[in-house]
C-alpha positions in Angstrom: -0.1 0.1 -0.1 1.6 3.6 -0.9 0.3 6.6 -0.1 -1.8 7.3 -3.7 -3.7 4.2 -2.3 -6.6 6.9 -0.2 -9.5 4.6 -0.9 -7.4 1.5 0.8 -5.6 3.2 3.4 -8.9 4.8 4.4 -10.5 1.5 4.7 -7.4 0.1 6.7 -7.1 3.4 9.2 -11.2 2.9 9.6 -10.1 -0.8 10.8 -7.8 -0.5 13.2 -8.2 3.1 14.4 -12.2 3.3 14.5 -12.1 5.0 17.8 -10.1 7.6 16.4 -11.8 10.8 16.7 -11.6 12.7 13.4 -12.3 16.1 14.0 -9.6 16.4 16.0 -6.9 14.5 14.1 -4.1 16.7 12.9 -2.0 15.9 9.2 0.8 14.7 12.2 -1.1 12.3 13.6 -2.7 11.3 10.6 1.1 10.7 8.8 1.9 8.7 11.7 -1.1 6.1 11.9 -0.8 5.7 8.2 2.8 4.7 8.7 1.5 2.0 11.8 -0.5 0.1 9.4 1.6 -2.8 9.0 1.2 -3.0 4.7 2.3 0.6 4.4 5.1 0.7 2.3 6.3 4.4 2.4 6.9 4.7 6.0 9.0 7.5 6.5 8.1 9.4 2.7 6.3 12.3 2.8 3.0 12.3 2.0 1.8 14.2 -1.6 -0.1 17.1 -1.8 -3.6 16.6 -1.3 -3.6 13.1 0.2 -4.2 13.6 3.4 -7.3 15.3 2.5 -8.2 12.7 0.3 -7.8 10.0 3.0 -9.5 11.8 5.3 -12.4 12.3 2.9 -12.9 8.5 2.3 -12.5 8.1 5.8 -14.7 10.4 6.9 -17.3 9.3 4.6 -17.0 5.2 6.1 -17.2 6.1 9.5 -20.6 7.8 7.7 -21.6 5.4 6.0 -21.3 2.9 9.6 -22.9 4.9 11.9 -25.4 6.2 9.8 -25.2 10.5 10.8 -22.9 12.5 8.4 -24.1 15.5 10.2 -21.5 16.4 12.0 -18.9 16.2 8.9 -21.2 19.4 7.1 -18.4 21.8 7.9 -15.0 19.4 7.0 -16.4 18.0 3.1 
């Protein structure tokens, strides 16, 4: 898994870190979580521009689908 696999990354993050409050996560925390995924092969490499936003967007959508309430994310997507 590489940085541009943002959908797969988001799915893996939701599976491994479903308890993370996405409204409180920083870019640095997100990079740390991605680097901690065992299948992630670009550990230590900086993410390309806009990839962190893409990961967060997909992760938020995954949470919305699982929780059934997307109103708290209106300001972010």
